[in-house]
N, CA, C and O atoms as a GROMACS GRO file, in nm:
protein
  352
    1MET      N    1  -5.501   0.487  -1.606
    1MET     CA    2  -5.437   0.501  -1.482
    1MET      C    3  -5.472   0.370  -1.392
    1MET      O    4  -5.582   0.315  -1.389
    2ALA      N    5  -5.368   0.333  -1.328
    2ALA     CA    6  -5.388   0.205  -1.255
    2ALA      C    7  -5.431   0.241  -1.108
    2ALA      O    8  -5.397   0.349  -1.058
    3LEU      N    9  -5.502   0.157  -1.044
    3LEU     CA   10  -5.556   0.185  -0.910
    3LEU      C   11  -5.459   0.112  -0.809
    3LEU      O   12  -5.461  -0.011  -0.818
    4THR      N   13  -5.389   0.156  -0.732
    4THR     CA   14  -5.295   0.103  -0.631
    4THR      C   15  -5.348   0.108  -0.494
    4THR      O   16  -5.394   0.214  -0.452
    5PHE      N   17  -5.345   0.006  -0.424
    5PHE     CA   18  -5.373   0.004  -0.280
    5PHE      C   19  -5.260   0.032  -0.178
    5PHE      O   20  -5.281   0.080  -0.066
    6PHE      N   21  -5.133  -0.003  -0.228
    6PHE     CA   22  -5.008   0.022  -0.162
    6PHE      C   23  -4.916   0.104  -0.230
    6PHE      O   24  -4.893   0.090  -0.350
    7LYS      N   25  -4.859   0.195  -0.152
    7LYS     CA   26  -4.761   0.289  -0.218
    7LYS      C   27  -4.623   0.239  -0.211
    7LYS      O   28  -4.567   0.216  -0.104
    8THR      N   29  -4.569   0.221  -0.326
    8THR     CA   30  -4.431   0.148  -0.334
    8THR      C   31  -4.327   0.271  -0.292
    8THR      O   32  -4.338   0.389  -0.326
    9PRO      N   33  -4.225   0.214  -0.211
    9PRO     CA   34  -4.135   0.328  -0.164
    9PRO      C   35  -4.041   0.356  -0.276
    9PRO      O   36  -4.017   0.272  -0.363
   10LYS      N   37  -3.987   0.476  -0.274
   10LYS     CA   38  -3.882   0.519  -0.369
   10LYS      C   39  -3.760   0.479  -0.325
   10LYS      O   40  -3.741   0.443  -0.209
   11ASN      N   41  -3.662   0.481  -0.421
   11ASN     CA   42  -3.516   0.447  -0.389
   11ASN      C   43  -3.453   0.565  -0.314
   11ASN      O   44  -3.466   0.683  -0.347
   12LYS      N   45  -3.388   0.521  -0.217
   12LYS     CA   46  -3.305   0.625  -0.136
   12LYS      C   47  -3.188   0.665  -0.219
   12LYS      O   48  -3.131   0.587  -0.295
   13LYS      N   49  -3.156   0.789  -0.201
   13LYS     CA   50  -3.030   0.847  -0.272
   13LYS      C   51  -2.944   0.908  -0.144
   13LYS      O   52  -2.990   0.973  -0.050
   14TYR      N   53  -2.819   0.872  -0.163
   14TYR     CA   54  -2.714   0.902  -0.089
   14TYR      C   55  -2.619   1.001  -0.146
   14TYR      O   56  -2.588   0.992  -0.264
   15ASN      N   57  -2.572   1.090  -0.074
   15ASN     CA   58  -2.467   1.190  -0.120
   15ASN      C   59  -2.327   1.142  -0.078
   15ASN      O   60  -2.256   1.218  -0.012
   16TYR      N   61  -2.283   1.020  -0.112
   16TYR     CA   62  -2.151   0.969  -0.069
   16TYR      C   63  -2.060   1.018  -0.171
   16TYR      O   64  -2.090   1.009  -0.291
   17LYS      N   65  -1.946   1.071  -0.128
   17LYS     CA   66  -1.830   1.109  -0.217
   17LYS      C   67  -1.698   1.038  -0.156
   17LYS      O   68  -1.644   1.072  -0.051
   18PRO      N   69  -1.656   0.932  -0.242
   18PRO     CA   70  -1.539   0.859  -0.170
   18PRO      C   71  -1.425   0.958  -0.171
   18PRO      O   72  -1.412   1.054  -0.247
   19VAL      N   73  -1.343   0.919  -0.071
   19VAL     CA   74  -1.223   1.001  -0.033
   19VAL      C   75  -1.098   0.934  -0.082
   19VAL      O   76  -1.070   0.822  -0.039
   20TYR      N   77  -1.023   0.995  -0.169
   20TYR     CA   78  -0.889   0.930  -0.217
   20TYR      C   79  -0.771   0.977  -0.137
   20TYR      O   80  -0.751   1.098  -0.124
   21TRP      N   81  -0.698   0.892  -0.086
   21TRP     CA   82  -0.579   0.910  -0.005
   21TRP      C   83  -0.462   0.864  -0.076
   21TRP      O   84  -0.448   0.747  -0.111
   22ASN      N   85  -0.373   0.962  -0.098
   22ASN     CA   86  -0.247   0.927  -0.169
   22ASN      C   87  -0.135   0.928  -0.061
   22ASN      O   88  -0.106   1.037  -0.011
   23LYS      N   89  -0.074   0.819  -0.024
   23LYS     CA   90   0.015   0.796   0.089
   23LYS      C   91   0.143   0.871   0.050
   23LYS      O   92   0.195   0.948   0.130
   24GLU      N   93   0.193   0.850  -0.070
   24GLU     CA   94   0.310   0.900  -0.119
   24GLU      C   95   0.321   1.057  -0.115
   24GLU      O   96   0.418   1.119  -0.070
   25LYS      N   97   0.199   1.118  -0.172
   25LYS     CA   98   0.204   1.260  -0.166
   25LYS      C   99   0.197   1.327  -0.033
   25LYS      O  100   0.253   1.434  -0.011
   26GLU      N  101   0.123   1.256   0.059
   26GLU     CA  102   0.120   1.290   0.212
   26GLU      C  103   0.271   1.300   0.249
   26GLU      O  104   0.322   1.405   0.289
   27GLU      N  105   0.334   1.193   0.233
   27GLU     CA  106   0.478   1.181   0.291
   27GLU      C  107   0.566   1.296   0.218
   27GLU      O  108   0.650   1.360   0.282
   28ARG      N  109   0.545   1.317   0.097
   28ARG     CA  110   0.627   1.410   0.023
   28ARG      C  111   0.586   1.544   0.058
   28ARG      O  112   0.672   1.629   0.040
   29ASP      N  113   0.462   1.587   0.108
   29ASP     CA  114   0.426   1.703   0.151
   29ASP      C  115   0.488   1.734   0.298
   29ASP      O  116   0.530   1.844   0.332
   30LYS      N  117   0.485   1.618   0.379
   30LYS     CA  118   0.541   1.630   0.517
   30LYS      C  119   0.693   1.671   0.500
   30LYS      O  120   0.738   1.772   0.554
   31ARG      N  121   0.767   1.590   0.423
   31ARG     CA  122   0.906   1.619   0.400
   31ARG      C  123   0.927   1.758   0.347
   31ARG      O  124   1.020   1.823   0.394
   32LEU      N  125   0.853   1.810   0.259
   32LEU     CA  126   0.871   1.950   0.195
   32LEU      C  127   0.842   2.050   0.315
   32LEU      O  128   0.916   2.147   0.334
   33LYS      N  129   0.734   2.022   0.394
   33LYS     CA  130   0.708   2.120   0.504
   33LYS      C  131   0.807   2.120   0.606
   33LYS      O  132   0.834   2.228   0.660
   34SER      N  133   0.870   2.006   0.645
   34SER     CA  134   0.979   2.006   0.746
   34SER      C  135   1.100   2.060   0.686
   34SER      O  136   1.183   2.110   0.762
   35ALA      N  137   1.122   2.057   0.555
   35ALA     CA  138   1.244   2.126   0.501
   35ALA      C  139   1.234   2.280   0.482
   35ALA      O  140   1.336   2.347   0.471
   36PHE      N  141   1.117   2.331   0.478
   36PHE     CA  142   1.103   2.466   0.444
   36PHE      C  143   1.068   2.547   0.580
   36PHE      O  144   1.089   2.668   0.592
   37GLU      N  145   1.017   2.473   0.671
   37GLU     CA  146   0.970   2.546   0.805
   37GLU      C  147   1.098   2.578   0.874
   37GLU      O  148   1.201   2.516   0.851
   38ASP      N  149   1.090   2.678   0.960
   38ASP     CA  150   1.207   2.706   1.052
   38ASP      C  151   1.217   2.602   1.155
   38ASP      O  152   1.126   2.587   1.237
   39THR      N  153   1.327   2.527   1.156
   39THR     CA  154   1.336   2.404   1.252
   39THR      C  155   1.370   2.445   1.385
   39THR      O  156   1.480   2.494   1.412
   40SER      N  157   1.275   2.426   1.472
   40SER     CA  158   1.289   2.439   1.604
   40SER      C  159   1.327   2.309   1.679
   40SER      O  160   1.367   2.310   1.795
   41LYS      N  161   1.312   2.204   1.609
   41LYS     CA  162   1.340   2.070   1.663
   41LYS      C  163   1.491   2.052   1.658
   41LYS      O  164   1.560   2.115   1.578
   42ASP      N  165   1.542   1.964   1.748
   42ASP     CA  166   1.679   1.935   1.757
   42ASP      C  167   1.711   1.843   1.641
   42ASP      O  168   1.621   1.799   1.570
   43TYR      N  169   1.847   1.813   1.620
   43TYR     CA  170   1.885   1.742   1.514
   43TYR      C  171   1.855   1.590   1.530
   43TYR      O  172   1.820   1.520   1.435
   44SER      N  173   1.870   1.550   1.642
   44SER     CA  174   1.831   1.395   1.653
   44SER      C  175   1.698   1.361   1.633
   44SER      O  176   1.670   1.250   1.588
   45GLU      N  177   1.609   1.445   1.660
   45GLU     CA  178   1.455   1.422   1.644
   45GLU      C  179   1.435   1.436   1.484
   45GLU      O  180   1.367   1.352   1.424
   46ALA      N  181   1.492   1.537   1.422
   46ALA     CA  182   1.478   1.541   1.275
   46ALA      C  183   1.539   1.404   1.205
   46ALA      O  184   1.474   1.339   1.123
   47LEU      N  185   1.655   1.374   1.242
   47LEU     CA  186   1.715   1.254   1.192
   47LEU      C  187   1.642   1.132   1.205
   47LEU      O  188   1.633   1.049   1.114
   48ARG      N  189   1.583   1.119   1.330
   48ARG     CA  190   1.494   0.999   1.360
   48ARG      C  191   1.371   1.003   1.273
   48ARG      O  192   1.321   0.899   1.231
   49GLU      N  193   1.325   1.115   1.248
   49GLU     CA  194   1.209   1.120   1.152
   49GLU      C  195   1.243   1.090   1.018
   49GLU      O  196   1.163   1.022   0.955
   50ARG      N  197   1.358   1.132   0.956
   50ARG     CA  198   1.385   1.114   0.826
   50ARG      C  199   1.438   0.952   0.809
   50ARG      O  200   1.422   0.894   0.701
   51MET      N  201   1.491   0.896   0.907
   51MET     CA  202   1.516   0.751   0.893
   51MET      C  203   1.389   0.678   0.908
   51MET      O  204   1.381   0.570   0.847
   52GLU      N  205   1.293   0.714   0.974
   52GLU     CA  206   1.152   0.633   0.980
   52GLU      C  207   1.098   0.639   0.840
   52GLU      O  208   1.055   0.539   0.783
   53LEU      N  209   1.101   0.769   0.782
   53LEU     CA  210   1.039   0.765   0.644
   53LEU      C  211   1.111   0.679   0.550
   53LEU      O  212   1.050   0.605   0.473
   54ARG      N  213   1.247   0.686   0.555
   54ARG     CA  214   1.332   0.610   0.453
   54ARG      C  215   1.301   0.463   0.489
   54ARG      O  216   1.295   0.384   0.394
   55TRP      N  217   1.283   0.420   0.606
   55TRP     CA  218   1.272   0.279   0.639
   55TRP      C  219   1.144   0.229   0.583
   55TRP      O  220   1.132   0.121   0.526
   56ARG      N  221   1.042   0.319   0.603
   56ARG     CA  222   0.896   0.279   0.558
   56ARG      C  223   0.895   0.269   0.400
   56ARG      O  224   0.834   0.180   0.340
   57ARG      N  225   0.966   0.365   0.342
   57ARG     CA  226   0.968   0.351   0.187
   57ARG      C  227   1.034   0.226   0.143
   57ARG      O  228   0.980   0.160   0.054
   58ASN      N  229   1.146   0.187   0.195
   58ASN     CA  230   1.231   0.073   0.157
   58ASN      C  231   1.186  -0.046   0.201
   58ASN      O  232   1.226  -0.143   0.136
   59SER      N  233   1.100  -0.072   0.308
   59SER     CA  234   1.055  -0.202   0.350
   59SER      C  235   0.979  -0.264   0.249
   59SER      O  236   1.002  -0.383   0.229
   60GLY      N  237   0.881  -0.199   0.173
   60GLY     CA  238   0.807  -0.265   0.077
   60GLY      C  239   0.896  -0.317  -0.034
   60GLY      O  240   0.860  -0.423  -0.085
   61ALA      N  241   1.001  -0.263  -0.077
   61ALA     CA  242   1.088  -0.315  -0.188
   61ALA      C  243   1.163  -0.425  -0.138
   61ALA      O  244   1.188  -0.518  -0.215
   62ARG      N  245   1.204  -0.429  -0.015
   62ARG     CA  246   1.276  -0.554   0.061
   62ARG      C  247   1.185  -0.665   0.060
   62ARG      O  248   1.224  -0.774   0.019
   63ASP      N  249   1.051  -0.644   0.107
   63ASP     CA  250   0.958  -0.754   0.113
   63ASP      C  251   0.938  -0.812  -0.023
   63ASP      O  252   0.944  -0.935  -0.033
   64ARG      N  253   0.914  -0.732  -0.137
   64ARG     CA  254   0.899  -0.777  -0.259
   64ARG      C  255   1.026  -0.859  -0.309
   64ARG      O  256   1.008  -0.967  -0.366
   65ARG      N  257   1.136  -0.815  -0.292
   65ARG     CA  258   1.252  -0.882  -0.318
   65ARG      C  259   1.263  -1.018  -0.253
   65ARG      O  260   1.287  -1.116  -0.323
   66ASN      N  261   1.246  -1.027  -0.128
   66ASN     CA  262   1.251  -1.159  -0.060
   66ASN      C  263   1.126  -1.248  -0.116
   66ASN      O  264   1.146  -1.369  -0.124
   67ALA      N  265   1.013  -1.202  -0.150
   67ALA     CA  266   0.915  -1.282  -0.202
   67ALA      C  267   0.938  -1.337  -0.331
   67ALA      O  268   0.889  -1.445  -0.363
   68ASN      N  269   1.020  -1.258  -0.418
   68ASN     CA  270   1.048  -1.301  -0.542
   68ASN      C  271   1.163  -1.412  -0.539
   68ASN      O  272   1.159  -1.512  -0.611
   69LEU      N  273   1.261  -1.384  -0.454
   69LEU     CA  274   1.356  -1.483  -0.430
   69LEU      C  275   1.306  -1.618  -0.377
   69LEU      O  276   1.353  -1.722  -0.424
   70ARG      N  277   1.213  -1.622  -0.283
   70ARG     CA  278   1.156  -1.726  -0.233
   70ARG      C  279   1.068  -1.802  -0.337
   70ARG      O  280   1.054  -1.924  -0.327
   71PHE      N  281   1.010  -1.732  -0.432
   71PHE     CA  282   0.936  -1.798  -0.529
   71PHE      C  283   1.018  -1.870  -0.637
   71PHE      O  284   0.983  -1.974  -0.692
   72ILE      N  285   1.138  -1.799  -0.660
   72ILE     CA  286   1.237  -1.858  -0.758
   72ILE      C  287   1.294  -1.988  -0.694
   72ILE      O  288   1.322  -2.084  -0.766
   73MET      N  289   1.311  -1.991  -0.561
   73MET     CA  290   1.369  -2.103  -0.496
   73MET      C  291   1.265  -2.219  -0.500
   73MET      O  292   1.303  -2.333  -0.528
   74VAL      N  293   1.153  -2.197  -0.476
   74VAL     CA  294   1.036  -2.298  -0.464
   74VAL      C  295   1.032  -2.365  -0.610
   74VAL      O  296   1.031  -2.486  -0.632
   75LEU      N  297   1.029  -2.258  -0.708
   75LEU     CA  298   1.009  -2.318  -0.850
   75LEU      C  299   1.139  -2.393  -0.890
   75LEU      O  300   1.126  -2.494  -0.959
   76GLY      N  301   1.250  -2.357  -0.856
   76GLY     CA  302   1.350  -2.448  -0.873
   76GLY      C  303   1.355  -2.581  -0.812
   76GLY      O  304   1.401  -2.677  -0.874
   77VAL      N  305   1.306  -2.591  -0.689
   77VAL     CA  306   1.286  -2.714  -0.631
   77VAL      C  307   1.181  -2.804  -0.697
   77VAL      O  308   1.194  -2.926  -0.706
   78ILE      N  309   1.079  -2.737  -0.741
   78ILE     CA  310   0.962  -2.811  -0.812
   78ILE      C  311   1.033  -2.866  -0.952
   78ILE      O  312   1.011  -2.982  -0.986
   79ILE      N  313   1.101  -2.796  -1.019
   79ILE     CA  314   1.158  -2.826  -1.152
   79ILE      C  315   1.256  -2.948  -1.110
   79ILE      O  316   1.244  -3.057  -1.167
   80LEU      N  317   1.346  -2.930  -1.014
   80LEU     CA  318   1.425  -3.051  -0.988
   80LEU      C  319   1.360  -3.175  -0.957
   80LEU      O  320   1.403  -3.282  -1.000
   81LEU      N  321   1.245  -3.163  -0.876
   81LEU     CA  322   1.166  -3.271  -0.841
   81LEU      C  323   1.102  -3.339  -0.956
   81LEU      O  324   1.097  -3.462  -0.966
   82PHE      N  325   1.043  -3.243  -1.056
   82PHE     CA  326   0.990  -3.291  -1.181
   82PHE      C  327   1.090  -3.366  -1.263
   82PHE      O  328   1.056  -3.468  -1.323
   83TYR      N  329   1.210  -3.322  -1.270
   83TYR     CA  330   1.311  -3.380  -1.344
   83TYR      C  331   1.348  -3.515  -1.277
   83TYR      O  332   1.364  -3.612  -1.351
   84TYR      N  333   1.360  -3.526  -1.156
   84TYR     CA  334   1.403  -3.641  -1.094
   84TYR      C  335   1.300  -3.752  -1.098
   84TYR      O  336   1.333  -3.869  -1.114
   85ILE      N  337   1.177  -3.714  -1.082
   85ILE     CA  338   1.067  -3.813  -1.082
   85ILE      C  339   1.031  -3.859  -1.231
   85ILE      O  340   1.014  -3.978  -1.254
   86PHE      N  341   1.021  -3.769  -1.326
   86PHE     CA  342   0.970  -3.809  -1.468
   86PHE      C  343   1.072  -3.834  -1.556
   86PHE      O  344   1.051  -3.920  -1.642
   87LEU      N  345   1.194  -3.771  -1.553
   87LEU     CA  346   1.279  -3.775  -1.673
   87LEU      C  347   1.397  -3.866  -1.646
   87LEU      O  348   1.474  -3.892  -1.738
   88ARG      N  349   1.413  -3.916  -1.523
   88ARG     CA  350   1.531  -3.996  -1.493
   88ARG      C  351   1.505  -4.140  -1.502
   88ARG      O  352   1.595  -4.220  -1.479
   0.00000   0.00000   0.00000
């Protein structure tokens, strides 16, 4: 048994549980809830909400498509420059 003058502190334990957030599931649940509940909202407000959800869903695909097109154009310019400089 060793003789110690200083007591070493123990490791602290935390009860952290990470929270998982599924954005698609939340939007789907919101759409289902609005479809099945008795609609007291007027038609224009419901239409605005549906259009906003659709716009949010499609904006990511549009951004990816534009980024891919931009990448192909830059790659094409680089290939043309390479051809013009080295193979001509």
